[in-house]
C-alpha positions in Angstrom: -0.4 5.6 6.8 -3.8 3.8 6.8 -3.9 0.2 7.7 -5.0 -2.1 4.9 -8.7 -3.3 5.2 -7.7 -6.9 4.4 -6.4 -7.5 7.9 -2.8 -8.3 7.0 -1.6 -5.8 9.6 0.3 -3.9 6.9 -0.4 -0.4 5.7 -2.5 -0.1 2.5 0.4 1.1 0.3 2.6 -1.9 1.4 -0.2 -4.4 0.9 -3.2 -4.2 -1.4 -2.6 -0.7 -2.7 -0.1 -1.8 -5.4 -2.3 -4.7 -6.6 -5.4 -2.4 -6.8 -3.1 0.0 -8.8 -2.4 -2.7 -11.4 0.6 -4.7 -10.0 0.3 -8.4 -10.3 -0.7 -10.3 -7.2 2.1 -12.7 -6.1 -0.3 -15.4 -4.9 -4.0 -16.3 -4.8 -4.1 -15.2 -1.1 -2.8 -11.7 -2.1 -5.4 -11.5 -4.8 -8.1 -12.6 -2.4 -7.0 -9.9 0.0 -7.0 -7.3 -2.7 -10.5 -8.3 -3.8 -11.8 -7.9 -0.3 -10.1 -4.5 -0.1 -11.7 -3.6 -3.4 -15.1 -4.4 -2.1 -14.4 -2.3 1.0 -13.3 0.7 -1.2 -16.0 0.2 -3.9 -13.4 -0.5 -6.6 -15.5 -2.8 -8.7 -13.2 -2.4 -11.7 -10.6 -4.4 -9.8 -13.2 -7.1 -8.9 -14.2 -7.4 -12.5 -10.7 -7.4 -14.0 -9.5 -10.1 -11.6 -12.1 -12.6 -12.7 -11.1 -15.5 -15.0 -12.0 -14.9 -18.6 -15.1 -17.1 -18.7 -16.4 -15.5 -15.5 -15.8 -11.9 -16.5 -18.5 -12.1 -19.2 -21.1 -13.0 -16.6 -20.1 -10.5 -14.0 -23.2 -8.7 -12.7 -21.9 -5.2 -11.9 -25.2 -3.8 -10.7 -25.5 -6.6 -8.1 -21.9 -6.1 -7.0 -22.5 -2.4 -6.7 -25.7 -3.0 -4.7 -23.8 -5.4 -2.3 -20.8 -3.1 -1.9 -23.0 -0.1 -1.1 -25.5 -1.8 1.2 -23.0 -3.5 3.6 -20.3 -2.4 6.0 -17.3 -4.7 5.7 -15.9 -5.6 9.1 -12.9 -8.0 8.5 -11.4 -10.8 6.5 -10.1 -14.0 7.9 -8.0 -16.3 5.7 -8.8 -19.9 7.0 -6.6 -22.0 4.7 -4.7 -21.8 1.5 -3.4 -24.5 -0.8 -1.1 -24.5 -3.8 -0.6 -21.1 -5.4 3.1 -21.0 -5.1 5.6 -19.8 -7.7 5.5 -23.0 -9.7 1.8 -23.5 -9.4 -0.9 -22.6 -11.9 -3.8 -23.2 -9.6 -4.5 -22.3 -5.9 -7.3 -22.2 -3.4 -8.1 -19.8 -0.6 -10.7 -20.5 2.1 -11.9 -17.3 3.8 -14.5 -15.7 5.9 -15.5 -12.1 5.2 -17.6 -10.5 8.0 -19.9 -7.7 7.2 -22.9 -5.8 8.7 -26.1 -5.6 6.8 -29.0 -3.6 8.3 -27.1 -3.7 11.6 -26.8 -7.5 11.7 -23.4 -9.1 11.6 -23.1 -11.7 8.8 -20.4 -14.0 7.4 -19.6 -14.9 3.8 -17.6 -18.2 4.0 -16.1 -19.4 0.8 -13.5 -21.7 -0.7 -12.3 -19.9 -3.8 -10.4 -21.3 -6.8 -7.8 -19.3 -8.6 -5.6 -20.0 -11.6 -2.9 -18.2 -13.6 -4.0 -16.7 -16.9 -1.2 -15.2 -18.9 1.0 -15.2 -15.8 -1.6 -13.4 -13.6 -3.7 -14.9 -10.9 -7.5 -14.8 -11.6 -10.6 -15.7 -9.5 -12.3 -18.7 -11.2 -15.1 -19.7 -8.8 -15.9 -20.5 -5.2 -18.0 -22.8 -3.0 -20.1 -21.2 -0.4 -20.0 -22.6 3.2 -17.5 -25.4 2.4 -17.7 -28.5 4.6 -14.6 -30.2 5.9 -14.1 -34.0 5.6 -16.3 -35.9 8.0 -14.7 -37.1 11.2 -14.4 -40.8 11.7 -15.0 -42.1 15.1 -14.1 -45.6 16.0 -16.3 -47.3 18.5 -14.5 -49.2 21.3 -16.1 -52.3 22.5 -16.7 -52.8 26.2 -14.3 -55.8 26.4 -11.7 -54.4 24.0 -8.4 -53.1 25.4 -8.7 -49.5 26.5 -7.2 -47.1 23.9 -5.4 -45.2 26.6 -2.8 -48.0 26.8 -3.4 -49.0 30.4 -3.8 -52.7 29.5 -7.2 -52.8 31.2 -10.4 -53.6 29.4 -12.2 -50.4 28.3 -15.2 -51.1 30.6 -12.9 -51.2 33.6 -10.9 -48.1 32.6 -12.0 -45.1 30.6 -15.4 -46.6 29.8 -16.4 -46.9 33.4 
């Protein structure tokens, strides 16, 4: 049995194979994994059929064929998923797909949006290179109590 290209650790027939064969994806993550596998295998019919209705009309098959044939897909990393459960109609999957183009390792980082259409998950759109929320850093004054809880002033403790 061949291992599935999506990186799940399962064999193809127990992972993306049934979805590529027409079975419904149980979650946005499963659909994302099957779409990656479809790119690896050159199955552009699956890529096109799993787009949301409004996106399907603008699918550029020749560009997708060019991409699929000009790169060597390396692996897929699922970074984060949200929603997409049994009772949900929308879900998101943030992922990194690594590939080699002209011998150079590259990364496609995207946060994809999915929704149910007639009971089936469909890819709606995605944001490339999503940024996380900015970190807030509180400045501690020199004469303020040290945040470590020692009871000393910051300048006499961790700020020294």
